[in-house]
PDB file with one MODEL, atoms N, CA, C and O in Angstrom:
MODEL        1
ATOM      1  N   UNK A   1       1.082  -1.213   0.021  1.00  0.00           N
ATOM      2  CA  UNK A   1       0.087  -0.007   0.198  1.00  0.00           C
ATOM      3  C   UNK A   1       0.960   1.291  -0.080  1.00  0.00           C
ATOM      4  O   UNK A   1       2.090   1.397   0.396  1.00  0.00           O
ATOM      5  N   UNK A   2       0.449   2.162  -0.785  1.00  0.00           N
ATOM      6  CA  UNK A   2       1.249   3.468  -0.611  1.00  0.00           C
ATOM      7  C   UNK A   2       0.787   4.331   0.362  1.00  0.00           C
ATOM      8  O   UNK A   2      -0.328   4.139   0.846  1.00  0.00           O
ATOM      9  N   UNK A   3       1.581   5.389   0.775  1.00  0.00           N
ATOM     10  CA  UNK A   3       1.177   6.294   1.678  1.00  0.00           C
ATOM     11  C   UNK A   3      -0.211   7.043   1.516  1.00  0.00           C
ATOM     12  O   UNK A   3      -0.982   7.314   2.437  1.00  0.00           O
ATOM     13  N   UNK A   4      -0.386   7.330   0.145  1.00  0.00           N
ATOM     14  CA  UNK A   4      -1.727   8.011  -0.051  1.00  0.00           C
ATOM     15  C   UNK A   4      -2.912   7.099   0.180  1.00  0.00           C
ATOM     16  O   UNK A   4      -4.036   7.596   0.240  1.00  0.00           O
ATOM     17  N   UNK A   5      -2.737   5.835   0.310  1.00  0.00           N
ATOM     18  CA  UNK A   5      -3.836   5.000   0.896  1.00  0.00           C
ATOM     19  C   UNK A   5      -3.808   4.862   2.098  1.00  0.00           C
ATOM     20  O   UNK A   5      -4.833   4.331   2.527  1.00  0.00           O
ATOM     21  N   UNK A   6      -2.926   5.159   2.987  1.00  0.00           N
ATOM     22  CA  UNK A   6      -3.062   5.199   4.480  1.00  0.00           C
ATOM     23  C   UNK A   6      -3.901   6.256   5.150  1.00  0.00           C
ATOM     24  O   UNK A   6      -3.735   7.365   4.642  1.00  0.00           O
ATOM     25  N   UNK A   7      -4.659   6.224   6.037  1.00  0.00           N
ATOM     26  CA  UNK A   7      -5.369   7.308   6.690  1.00  0.00           C
ATOM     27  C   UNK A   7      -4.285   8.156   7.347  1.00  0.00           C
ATOM     28  O   UNK A   7      -3.292   7.702   7.916  1.00  0.00           O
ATOM     29  N   UNK A   8      -4.600   9.458   7.196  1.00  0.00           N
ATOM     30  CA  UNK A   8      -3.612  10.509   7.823  1.00  0.00           C
ATOM     31  C   UNK A   8      -3.761  10.541   9.415  1.00  0.00           C
ATOM     32  O   UNK A   8      -2.810  10.808  10.149  1.00  0.00           O
ATOM     33  N   UNK A   9      -4.940  10.269   9.840  1.00  0.00           N
ATOM     34  CA  UNK A   9      -5.238  10.518  11.285  1.00  0.00           C
ATOM     35  C   UNK A   9      -5.361   9.153  11.869  1.00  0.00           C
ATOM     36  O   UNK A   9      -6.458   8.606  11.754  1.00  0.00           O
ATOM     37  N   UNK A  10      -4.347   8.490  12.512  1.00  0.00           N
ATOM     38  CA  UNK A  10      -4.635   7.239  13.133  1.00  0.00           C
ATOM     39  C   UNK A  10      -5.141   7.397  14.361  1.00  0.00           C
ATOM     40  O   UNK A  10      -5.403   6.381  15.005  1.00  0.00           O
ATOM     41  N   UNK A  11      -5.344   8.501  14.844  1.00  0.00           N
ATOM     42  CA  UNK A  11      -5.910   8.460  16.414  1.00  0.00           C
ATOM     43  C   UNK A  11      -7.477   8.117  16.402  1.00  0.00           C
ATOM     44  O   UNK A  11      -8.141   7.611  17.306  1.00  0.00           O
ATOM     45  N   UNK A  12      -7.886   8.540  15.110  1.00  0.00           N
ATOM     46  CA  UNK A  12      -9.437   8.229  15.072  1.00  0.00           C
ATOM     47  C   UNK A  12      -9.629   6.804  14.919  1.00  0.00           C
ATOM     48  O   UNK A  12     -10.770   6.381  15.104  1.00  0.00           O
ATOM     49  N   UNK A  13      -8.709   5.989  14.611  1.00  0.00           N
ATOM     50  CA  UNK A  13      -9.122   4.557  14.136  1.00  0.00           C
ATOM     51  C   UNK A  13      -8.943   3.796  15.617  1.00  0.00           C
ATOM     52  O   UNK A  13      -8.096   4.178  16.424  1.00  0.00           O
ATOM     53  N   UNK A  14      -9.693   2.859  15.832  1.00  0.00           N
ATOM     54  CA  UNK A  14      -9.524   1.806  16.884  1.00  0.00           C
ATOM     55  C   UNK A  14      -8.587   0.839  16.398  1.00  0.00           C
ATOM     56  O   UNK A  14      -8.304   0.671  15.212  1.00  0.00           O
ATOM     57  N   UNK A  15      -8.021   0.081  17.581  1.00  0.00           N
ATOM     58  CA  UNK A  15      -7.024  -1.064  17.467  1.00  0.00           C
ATOM     59  C   UNK A  15      -7.508  -2.134  16.384  1.00  0.00           C
ATOM     60  O   UNK A  15      -6.697  -2.696  15.648  1.00  0.00           O
ATOM     61  N   UNK A  16      -8.827  -2.370  16.334  1.00  0.00           N
ATOM     62  CA  UNK A  16      -9.385  -3.437  15.531  1.00  0.00           C
ATOM     63  C   UNK A  16      -9.256  -2.791  14.079  1.00  0.00           C
ATOM     64  O   UNK A  16      -9.021  -3.546  13.135  1.00  0.00           O
ATOM     65  N   UNK A  17      -9.400  -1.423  13.867  1.00  0.00           N
ATOM     66  CA  UNK A  17      -9.374  -0.933  12.590  1.00  0.00           C
ATOM     67  C   UNK A  17      -7.839  -0.942  11.972  1.00  0.00           C
ATOM     68  O   UNK A  17      -7.531  -1.169  10.802  1.00  0.00           O
ATOM     69  N   UNK A  18      -6.961  -0.633  13.079  1.00  0.00           N
ATOM     70  CA  UNK A  18      -5.602  -0.445  12.587  1.00  0.00           C
ATOM     71  C   UNK A  18      -5.044  -1.859  12.081  1.00  0.00           C
ATOM     72  O   UNK A  18      -4.389  -2.026  11.052  1.00  0.00           O
ATOM     73  N   UNK A  19      -5.480  -2.980  13.127  1.00  0.00           N
ATOM     74  CA  UNK A  19      -5.050  -4.202  13.052  1.00  0.00           C
ATOM     75  C   UNK A  19      -5.491  -4.683  11.712  1.00  0.00           C
ATOM     76  O   UNK A  19      -4.685  -5.429  11.156  1.00  0.00           O
ATOM     77  N   UNK A  20      -6.730  -4.386  10.994  1.00  0.00           N
ATOM     78  CA  UNK A  20      -7.371  -4.763   9.848  1.00  0.00           C
ATOM     79  C   UNK A  20      -6.413  -4.295   8.647  1.00  0.00           C
ATOM     80  O   UNK A  20      -6.005  -5.009   7.731  1.00  0.00           O
ATOM     81  N   UNK A  21      -6.124  -2.820   8.875  1.00  0.00           N
ATOM     82  CA  UNK A  21      -5.143  -2.103   7.819  1.00  0.00           C
ATOM     83  C   UNK A  21      -3.936  -2.989   7.862  1.00  0.00           C
ATOM     84  O   UNK A  21      -3.592  -3.458   6.777  1.00  0.00           O
ATOM     85  N   UNK A  22      -3.223  -3.307   8.932  1.00  0.00           N
ATOM     86  CA  UNK A  22      -1.971  -4.015   8.774  1.00  0.00           C
ATOM     87  C   UNK A  22      -2.184  -5.472   8.299  1.00  0.00           C
ATOM     88  O   UNK A  22      -1.284  -6.006   7.650  1.00  0.00           O
ATOM     89  N   UNK A  23      -3.243  -6.099   8.563  1.00  0.00           N
ATOM     90  CA  UNK A  23      -3.470  -7.334   7.810  1.00  0.00           C
ATOM     91  C   UNK A  23      -3.610  -7.361   6.522  1.00  0.00           C
ATOM     92  O   UNK A  23      -3.353  -8.396   5.907  1.00  0.00           O
ATOM     93  N   UNK A  24      -4.088  -6.114   5.817  1.00  0.00           N
ATOM     94  CA  UNK A  24      -4.449  -6.203   4.487  1.00  0.00           C
ATOM     95  C   UNK A  24      -2.929  -5.844   3.892  1.00  0.00           C
ATOM     96  O   UNK A  24      -2.511  -6.454   2.908  1.00  0.00           O
ATOM     97  N   UNK A  25      -2.221  -4.936   4.473  1.00  0.00           N
ATOM     98  CA  UNK A  25      -0.877  -4.664   4.037  1.00  0.00           C
ATOM     99  C   UNK A  25      -0.081  -5.935   4.122  1.00  0.00           C
ATOM    100  O   UNK A  25       0.715  -6.147   3.207  1.00  0.00           O
ATOM    101  N   UNK A  26      -0.192  -6.845   5.137  1.00  0.00           N
ATOM    102  CA  UNK A  26       0.784  -7.907   5.148  1.00  0.00           C
ATOM    103  C   UNK A  26       0.326  -8.962   4.019  1.00  0.00           C
ATOM    104  O   UNK A  26       1.128  -9.694   3.440  1.00  0.00           O
ATOM    105  N   UNK A  27      -1.053  -8.951   3.777  1.00  0.00           N
ATOM    106  CA  UNK A  27      -1.396  -9.991   2.521  1.00  0.00           C
ATOM    107  C   UNK A  27      -0.868  -9.330   1.254  1.00  0.00           C
ATOM    108  O   UNK A  27      -0.418 -10.039   0.354  1.00  0.00           O
ATOM    109  N   UNK A  28      -0.898  -8.128   1.153  1.00  0.00           N
ATOM    110  CA  UNK A  28      -0.342  -7.382  -0.109  1.00  0.00           C
ATOM    111  C   UNK A  28       1.234  -7.785  -0.214  1.00  0.00           C
ATOM    112  O   UNK A  28       1.657  -8.266  -1.265  1.00  0.00           O
ATOM    113  N   UNK A  29       1.938  -7.612   0.707  1.00  0.00           N
ATOM    114  CA  UNK A  29       3.240  -8.037   0.760  1.00  0.00           C
ATOM    115  C   UNK A  29       3.589  -9.562   0.441  1.00  0.00           C
ATOM    116  O   UNK A  29       4.501  -9.903  -0.312  1.00  0.00           O
ATOM    117  N   UNK A  30       2.813 -10.350   1.057  1.00  0.00           N
ATOM    118  CA  UNK A  30       2.923 -11.787   0.791  1.00  0.00           C
ATOM    119  C   UNK A  30       2.558 -12.099  -0.806  1.00  0.00           C
ATOM    120  O   UNK A  30       3.000 -13.134  -1.305  1.00  0.00           O
ATOM    121  N   UNK A  31       1.946 -11.412  -1.401  1.00  0.00           N
ATOM    122  CA  UNK A  31       1.436 -11.685  -2.707  1.00  0.00           C
ATOM    123  C   UNK A  31       2.510 -11.035  -3.721  1.00  0.00           C
ATOM    124  O   UNK A  31       2.439 -11.428  -4.885  1.00  0.00           O
ATOM    125  N   UNK A  32       3.396 -10.179  -3.433  1.00  0.00           N
ATOM    126  CA  UNK A  32       4.318  -9.497  -4.131  1.00  0.00           C
ATOM    127  C   UNK A  32       5.572 -10.727  -4.389  1.00  0.00           C
ATOM    128  O   UNK A  32       5.943 -11.558  -3.560  1.00  0.00           O
ATOM    129  N   UNK A  33       5.974 -10.585  -5.511  1.00  0.00           N
ATOM    130  CA  UNK A  33       7.016 -11.641  -5.972  1.00  0.00           C
ATOM    131  C   UNK A  33       8.193 -10.912  -5.873  1.00  0.00           C
ATOM    132  O   UNK A  33       9.120 -11.541  -5.363  1.00  0.00           O
ATOM    133  N   UNK A  34       8.476  -9.550  -6.277  1.00  0.00           N
ATOM    134  CA  UNK A  34       9.573  -8.767  -6.468  1.00  0.00           C
ATOM    135  C   UNK A  34       9.714  -8.016  -5.253  1.00  0.00           C
ATOM    136  O   UNK A  34       9.132  -6.939  -5.127  1.00  0.00           O
ATOM    137  N   UNK A  35      10.523  -8.552  -4.245  1.00  0.00           N
ATOM    138  CA  UNK A  35      10.742  -7.997  -2.935  1.00  0.00           C
ATOM    139  C   UNK A  35      11.396  -6.331  -3.088  1.00  0.00           C
ATOM    140  O   UNK A  35      11.203  -5.446  -2.254  1.00  0.00           O
ATOM    141  N   UNK A  36      12.085  -6.203  -4.181  1.00  0.00           N
ATOM    142  CA  UNK A  36      12.518  -4.751  -4.264  1.00  0.00           C
ATOM    143  C   UNK A  36      11.488  -3.697  -4.427  1.00  0.00           C
ATOM    144  O   UNK A  36      11.701  -2.577  -3.965  1.00  0.00           O
ATOM    145  N   UNK A  37      10.317  -3.991  -5.089  1.00  0.00           N
ATOM    146  CA  UNK A  37       9.133  -3.168  -5.229  1.00  0.00           C
ATOM    147  C   UNK A  37       8.368  -3.062  -3.789  1.00  0.00           C
ATOM    148  O   UNK A  37       7.574  -2.140  -3.599  1.00  0.00           O
ATOM    149  N   UNK A  38       8.600  -3.908  -2.917  1.00  0.00           N
ATOM    150  CA  UNK A  38       7.883  -3.952  -1.841  1.00  0.00           C
ATOM    151  C   UNK A  38       8.361  -3.144  -0.625  1.00  0.00           C
ATOM    152  O   UNK A  38       7.684  -2.957   0.387  1.00  0.00           O
ATOM    153  N   UNK A  39       9.631  -2.677  -0.843  1.00  0.00           N
ATOM    154  CA  UNK A  39      10.350  -1.935   0.298  1.00  0.00           C
ATOM    155  C   UNK A  39       9.466  -0.996   0.870  1.00  0.00           C
ATOM    156  O   UNK A  39       9.364  -0.999   2.096  1.00  0.00           O
ATOM    157  N   UNK A  40       8.663  -0.013   0.056  1.00  0.00           N
ATOM    158  CA  UNK A  40       7.973   1.128   0.776  1.00  0.00           C
ATOM    159  C   UNK A  40       6.747   0.632   1.376  1.00  0.00           C
ATOM    160  O   UNK A  40       6.252   1.306   2.280  1.00  0.00           O
ATOM    161  N   UNK A  41       6.116  -0.571   0.967  1.00  0.00           N
ATOM    162  CA  UNK A  41       5.002  -1.247   1.578  1.00  0.00           C
ATOM    163  C   UNK A  41       5.491  -1.775   2.971  1.00  0.00           C
ATOM    164  O   UNK A  41       4.836  -1.611   4.000  1.00  0.00           O
ATOM    165  N   UNK A  42       6.579  -2.359   2.922  1.00  0.00           N
ATOM    166  CA  UNK A  42       6.965  -2.727   4.240  1.00  0.00           C
ATOM    167  C   UNK A  42       7.512  -1.789   5.214  1.00  0.00           C
ATOM    168  O   UNK A  42       7.575  -2.090   6.406  1.00  0.00           O
ATOM    169  N   UNK A  43       7.917  -0.649   4.752  1.00  0.00           N
ATOM    170  CA  UNK A  43       8.126   0.497   5.692  1.00  0.00           C
ATOM    171  C   UNK A  43       6.963   1.127   6.237  1.00  0.00           C
ATOM    172  O   UNK A  43       6.989   1.585   7.379  1.00  0.00           O
ATOM    173  N   UNK A  44       5.769   1.197   5.388  1.00  0.00           N
ATOM    174  CA  UNK A  44       4.566   1.619   5.750  1.00  0.00           C
ATOM    175  C   UNK A  44       4.016   0.699   6.888  1.00  0.00           C
ATOM    176  O   UNK A  44       3.416   1.147   7.865  1.00  0.00           O
ATOM    177  N   UNK A  45       4.253  -0.518   6.693  1.00  0.00           N
ATOM    178  CA  UNK A  45       3.688  -1.494   7.639  1.00  0.00           C
ATOM    179  C   UNK A  45       4.537  -1.276   9.011  1.00  0.00           C
ATOM    180  O   UNK A  45       3.950  -1.263  10.093  1.00  0.00           O
ATOM    181  N   UNK A  46       5.743  -1.130   8.930  1.00  0.00           N
ATOM    182  CA  UNK A  46       6.472  -0.976  10.268  1.00  0.00           C
ATOM    183  C   UNK A  46       5.892   0.354  10.794  1.00  0.00           C
ATOM    184  O   UNK A  46       5.454   0.326  11.945  1.00  0.00           O
ATOM    185  N   UNK A  47       5.832   1.446  10.152  1.00  0.00           N
ATOM    186  CA  UNK A  47       5.085   2.558  10.709  1.00  0.00           C
ATOM    187  C   UNK A  47       3.642   2.488  11.382  1.00  0.00           C
ATOM    188  O   UNK A  47       3.247   3.072  12.391  1.00  0.00           O
ATOM    189  N   UNK A  48       2.982   1.630  10.561  1.00  0.00           N
ATOM    190  CA  UNK A  48       1.587   1.307  11.080  1.00  0.00           C
ATOM    191  C   UNK A  48       1.816   0.487  12.345  1.00  0.00           C
ATOM    192  O   UNK A  48       1.125   0.764  13.325  1.00  0.00           O
ATOM    193  N   UNK A  49       2.675  -0.451  12.422  1.00  0.00           N
ATOM    194  CA  UNK A  49       2.995  -1.427  13.624  1.00  0.00           C
ATOM    195  C   UNK A  49       3.384  -0.413  14.698  1.00  0.00           C
ATOM    196  O   UNK A  49       2.824  -0.551  15.786  1.00  0.00           O
ATOM    197  N   UNK A  50       4.165   0.479  14.573  1.00  0.00           N
ATOM    198  CA  UNK A  50       4.573   1.416  15.613  1.00  0.00           C
ATOM    199  C   UNK A  50       3.290   2.257  16.208  1.00  0.00           C
ATOM    200  O   UNK A  50       3.172   2.563  17.395  1.00  0.00           O
ATOM    201  N   UNK A  51       2.449   2.541  15.273  1.00  0.00           N
ATOM    202  CA  UNK A  51       1.387   3.252  15.851  1.00  0.00           C
ATOM    203  C   UNK A  51       0.376   2.422  16.571  1.00  0.00           C
ATOM    204  O   UNK A  51      -0.266   2.836  17.537  1.00  0.00           O
ATOM    205  N   UNK A  52       0.276   1.310  16.087  1.00  0.00           N
ATOM    206  CA  UNK A  52      -0.654   0.229  16.678  1.00  0.00           C
ATOM    207  C   UNK A  52      -0.069  -0.036  18.086  1.00  0.00           C
ATOM    208  O   UNK A  52      -0.878  -0.086  19.013  1.00  0.00           O
ATOM    209  N   UNK A  53       1.330  -0.223  18.369  1.00  0.00           N
ATOM    210  CA  UNK A  53       1.926  -0.486  19.626  1.00  0.00           C
ATOM    211  C   UNK A  53       1.739   0.733  20.528  1.00  0.00           C
ATOM    212  O   UNK A  53       1.619   0.556  21.740  1.00  0.00           O
ATOM    213  N   UNK A  54       1.709   1.885  20.037  1.00  0.00           N
ATOM    214  CA  UNK A  54       1.765   3.143  20.830  1.00  0.00           C
ATOM    215  C   UNK A  54       0.228   3.168  21.318  1.00  0.00           C
ATOM    216  O   UNK A  54      -0.004   3.477  22.487  1.00  0.00           O
ATOM    217  N   UNK A  55      -0.777   2.861  20.476  1.00  0.00           N
ATOM    218  CA  UNK A  55      -2.170   3.078  20.727  1.00  0.00           C
ATOM    219  C   UNK A  55      -2.480   2.013  21.748  1.00  0.00           C
ATOM    220  O   UNK A  55      -3.226   2.246  22.699  1.00  0.00           O
ATOM    221  N   UNK A  56      -1.839   0.707  21.525  1.00  0.00           N
ATOM    222  CA  UNK A  56      -2.194  -0.261  22.560  1.00  0.00           C
ATOM    223  C   UNK A  56      -1.803   0.028  24.078  1.00  0.00           C
ATOM    224  O   UNK A  56      -2.523  -0.229  25.043  1.00  0.00           O
ATOM    225  N   UNK A  57      -0.607   0.576  24.118  1.00  0.00           N
ATOM    226  CA  UNK A  57       0.016   0.971  25.275  1.00  0.00           C
ATOM    227  C   UNK A  57      -0.924   2.083  26.056  1.00  0.00           C
ATOM    228  O   UNK A  57      -1.153   2.138  27.264  1.00  0.00           O
ATOM    229  N   UNK A  58      -1.362   2.883  25.090  1.00  0.00           N
ATOM    230  CA  UNK A  58      -2.321   4.082  25.693  1.00  0.00           C
ATOM    231  C   UNK A  58      -3.535   3.444  26.243  1.00  0.00           C
ATOM    232  O   UNK A  58      -3.991   3.736  27.349  1.00  0.00           O
ATOM    233  N   UNK A  59      -4.050   2.563  25.441  1.00  0.00           N
ATOM    234  CA  UNK A  59      -5.220   1.854  25.986  1.00  0.00           C
ATOM    235  C   UNK A  59      -5.047   1.130  27.299  1.00  0.00           C
ATOM    236  O   UNK A  59      -5.752   1.329  28.288  1.00  0.00           O
ATOM    237  N   UNK A  60      -4.103   0.320  27.227  1.00  0.00           N
ATOM    238  CA  UNK A  60      -3.622  -0.484  28.551  1.00  0.00           C
ATOM    239  C   UNK A  60      -3.549   0.443  29.482  1.00  0.00           C
ATOM    240  O   UNK A  60      -4.121   0.175  30.539  1.00  0.00           O
ATOM    241  N   UNK A  61      -2.898   1.667  29.377  1.00  0.00           N
ATOM    242  CA  UNK A  61      -2.770   2.390  30.667  1.00  0.00           C
ATOM    243  C   UNK A  61      -4.089   3.118  31.160  1.00  0.00           C
ATOM    244  O   UNK A  61      -4.221   3.561  32.301  1.00  0.00           O
ATOM    245  N   UNK A  62      -5.081   3.192  30.131  1.00  0.00           N
ATOM    246  CA  UNK A  62      -6.194   3.887  30.319  1.00  0.00           C
ATOM    247  C   UNK A  62      -7.071   2.726  31.154  1.00  0.00           C
ATOM    248  O   UNK A  62      -7.671   3.009  32.191  1.00  0.00           O
ATOM    249  N   UNK A  63      -7.068   1.528  30.630  1.00  0.00           N
ATOM    250  CA  UNK A  63      -7.896   0.570  31.344  1.00  0.00           C
ATOM    251  C   UNK A  63      -7.292   0.085  32.613  1.00  0.00           C
ATOM    252  O   UNK A  63      -8.035  -0.460  33.430  1.00  0.00           O
ATOM    253  N   UNK A  64      -6.107   0.214  32.851  1.00  0.00           N
ATOM    254  CA  UNK A  64      -5.530   0.092  34.280  1.00  0.00           C
ATOM    255  C   UNK A  64      -5.783   1.298  35.187  1.00  0.00           C
ATOM    256  O   UNK A  64      -6.202   1.063  36.321  1.00  0.00           O
ATOM    257  N   UNK A  65      -5.601   2.403  34.859  1.00  0.00           N
ATOM    258  CA  UNK A  65      -6.213   3.409  35.625  1.00  0.00           C
ATOM    259  C   UNK A  65      -7.719   3.271  35.924  1.00  0.00           C
ATOM    260  O   UNK A  65      -8.080   3.466  37.084  1.00  0.00           O
ATOM    261  N   UNK A  66      -8.489   3.001  35.130  1.00  0.00           N
ATOM    262  CA  UNK A  66      -9.934   2.938  35.395  1.00  0.00           C
ATOM    263  C   UNK A  66     -10.205   1.740  36.256  1.00  0.00           C
ATOM    264  O   UNK A  66     -11.120   1.791  37.078  1.00  0.00           O
ATOM    265  N   UNK A  67      -9.397   0.565  36.106  1.00  0.00           N
ATOM    266  CA  UNK A  67      -9.367  -0.536  37.030  1.00  0.00           C
ATOM    267  C   UNK A  67      -9.019  -0.175  38.319  1.00  0.00           C
ATOM    268  O   UNK A  67      -9.630  -0.682  39.260  1.00  0.00           O
ATOM    269  N   UNK A  68      -8.107   0.646  38.512  1.00  0.00           N
ATOM    270  CA  UNK A  68      -7.454   1.013  39.817  1.00  0.00           C
ATOM    271  C   UNK A  68      -8.596   2.060  40.531  1.00  0.00           C
ATOM    272  O   UNK A  68      -8.792   1.984  41.744  1.00  0.00           O
ATOM    273  N   UNK A  69      -9.186   2.846  39.856  1.00  0.00           N
ATOM    274  CA  UNK A  69     -10.331   3.662  40.368  1.00  0.00           C
ATOM    275  C   UNK A  69     -11.545   2.812  40.948  1.00  0.00           C
ATOM    276  O   UNK A  69     -12.073   2.931  42.054  1.00  0.00           O
ATOM    277  N   UNK A  70     -11.852   1.932  39.930  1.00  0.00           N
ATOM    278  CA  UNK A  70     -12.956   0.943  40.370  1.00  0.00           C
ATOM    279  C   UNK A  70     -12.573   0.268  41.798  1.00  0.00           C
ATOM    280  O   UNK A  70     -13.423   0.328  42.687  1.00  0.00           O
ATOM    281  N   UNK A  71     -11.486  -0.292  42.028  1.00  0.00           N
ATOM    282  CA  UNK A  71     -10.800  -0.950  43.103  1.00  0.00           C
ATOM    283  C   UNK A  71     -11.019  -0.088  44.307  1.00  0.00           C
ATOM    284  O   UNK A  71     -11.401  -0.446  45.421  1.00  0.00           O
ATOM    285  N   UNK A  72     -10.669   1.271  43.829  1.00  0.00           N
ATOM    286  CA  UNK A  72     -10.492   2.061  45.139  1.00  0.00           C
ATOM    287  C   UNK A  72     -12.104   2.224  45.809  1.00  0.00           C
ATOM    288  O   UNK A  72     -12.425   2.165  46.996  1.00  0.00           O
ATOM    289  N   UNK A  73     -12.833   2.413  44.800  1.00  0.00           N
ATOM    290  CA  UNK A  73     -14.347   2.553  45.009  1.00  0.00           C
ATOM    291  C   UNK A  73     -14.725   1.362  45.823  1.00  0.00           C
ATOM    292  O   UNK A  73     -15.312   1.467  46.900  1.00  0.00           O
ATOM    293  N   UNK A  74     -14.407   0.323  45.331  1.00  0.00           N
ATOM    294  CA  UNK A  74     -15.004  -0.666  45.854  1.00  0.00           C
ATOM    295  C   UNK A  74     -14.650  -1.140  47.396  1.00  0.00           C
ATOM    296  O   UNK A  74     -15.403  -1.649  48.226  1.00  0.00           O
ATOM    297  N   UNK A  75     -13.240  -0.801  47.500  1.00  0.00           N
ATOM    298  CA  UNK A  75     -12.681  -1.038  48.886  1.00  0.00           C
ATOM    299  C   UNK A  75     -13.162   0.027  49.811  1.00  0.00           C
ATOM    300  O   UNK A  75     -13.339  -0.179  51.011  1.00  0.00           O
ATOM    301  N   UNK A  76     -13.388   1.265  49.176  1.00  0.00           N
ATOM    302  CA  UNK A  76     -13.816   2.241  50.073  1.00  0.00           C
ATOM    303  C   UNK A  76     -15.167   2.242  50.537  1.00  0.00           C
ATOM    304  O   UNK A  76     -15.488   2.851  51.557  1.00  0.00           O
ATOM    305  N   UNK A  77     -16.055   1.526  49.773  1.00  0.00           N
ATOM    306  CA  UNK A  77     -17.435   1.251  50.192  1.00  0.00           C
ATOM    307  C   UNK A  77     -17.552   0.109  51.308  1.00  0.00           C
ATOM    308  O   UNK A  77     -18.363   0.079  52.233  1.00  0.00           O
ATOM    309  N   UNK A  78     -16.518  -0.856  50.994  1.00  0.00           N
ATOM    310  CA  UNK A  78     -16.431  -2.018  51.968  1.00  0.00           C
ATOM    311  C   UNK A  78     -16.025  -1.389  53.355  1.00  0.00           C
ATOM    312  O   UNK A  78     -16.601  -1.711  54.395  1.00  0.00           O
ATOM    313  N   UNK A  79     -14.983  -0.458  53.308  1.00  0.00           N
ATOM    314  CA  UNK A  79     -14.485  -0.125  54.472  1.00  0.00           C
ATOM    315  C   UNK A  79     -15.556   0.962  55.279  1.00  0.00           C
ATOM    316  O   UNK A  79     -15.532   1.071  56.505  1.00  0.00           O
ATOM    317  N   UNK A  80     -16.302   1.585  54.585  1.00  0.00           N
ATOM    318  CA  UNK A  80     -17.372   2.387  54.973  1.00  0.00           C
ATOM    319  C   UNK A  80     -18.358   1.397  55.796  1.00  0.00           C
ATOM    320  O   UNK A  80     -18.754   1.702  56.921  1.00  0.00           O
ATOM    321  N   UNK A  81     -18.718   0.210  55.164  1.00  0.00           N
ATOM    322  CA  UNK A  81     -19.875  -0.471  55.771  1.00  0.00           C
ATOM    323  C   UNK A  81     -19.106  -1.134  56.982  1.00  0.00           C
ATOM    324  O   UNK A  81     -19.839  -1.300  57.958  1.00  0.00           O
ATOM    325  N   UNK A  82     -17.928  -1.511  57.131  1.00  0.00           N
ATOM    326  CA  UNK A  82     -17.211  -2.113  58.321  1.00  0.00           C
ATOM    327  C   UNK A  82     -17.217  -1.079  59.387  1.00  0.00           C
ATOM    328  O   UNK A  82     -17.200  -1.478  60.551  1.00  0.00           O
ATOM    329  N   UNK A  83     -17.239   0.213  59.143  1.00  0.00           N
ATOM    330  CA  UNK A  83     -17.221   1.251  60.194  1.00  0.00           C
ATOM    331  C   UNK A  83     -18.541   1.438  60.803  1.00  0.00           C
ATOM    332  O   UNK A  83     -18.597   1.724  61.999  1.00  0.00           O
ATOM    333  N   UNK A  84     -19.617   1.306  60.103  1.00  0.00           N
ATOM    334  CA  UNK A  84     -20.903   1.388  60.437  1.00  0.00           C
ATOM    335  C   UNK A  84     -21.314   0.189  61.419  1.00  0.00           C
ATOM    336  O   UNK A  84     -22.469   0.100  61.835  1.00  0.00           O
TER     337      UNK A  84
ENDMDL
END
């Protein structure tokens, strides 16, 4: 895939959408017989992979923070019940 075929704003895409895009790029690379011509596509795939990795890390951090907040809410409710 060429750069012009890649979305400019990856932040608006979900991990699933980015993964689908990467899978399409991989399939295209696997079909190519001349590896010299696939260098640009491979570089685009590497860029997309880095974007997916950063978005995944951001999502994991967000989920972790939400989980931590939920745990604190639950434990504070239990502690409030024990005090009564």
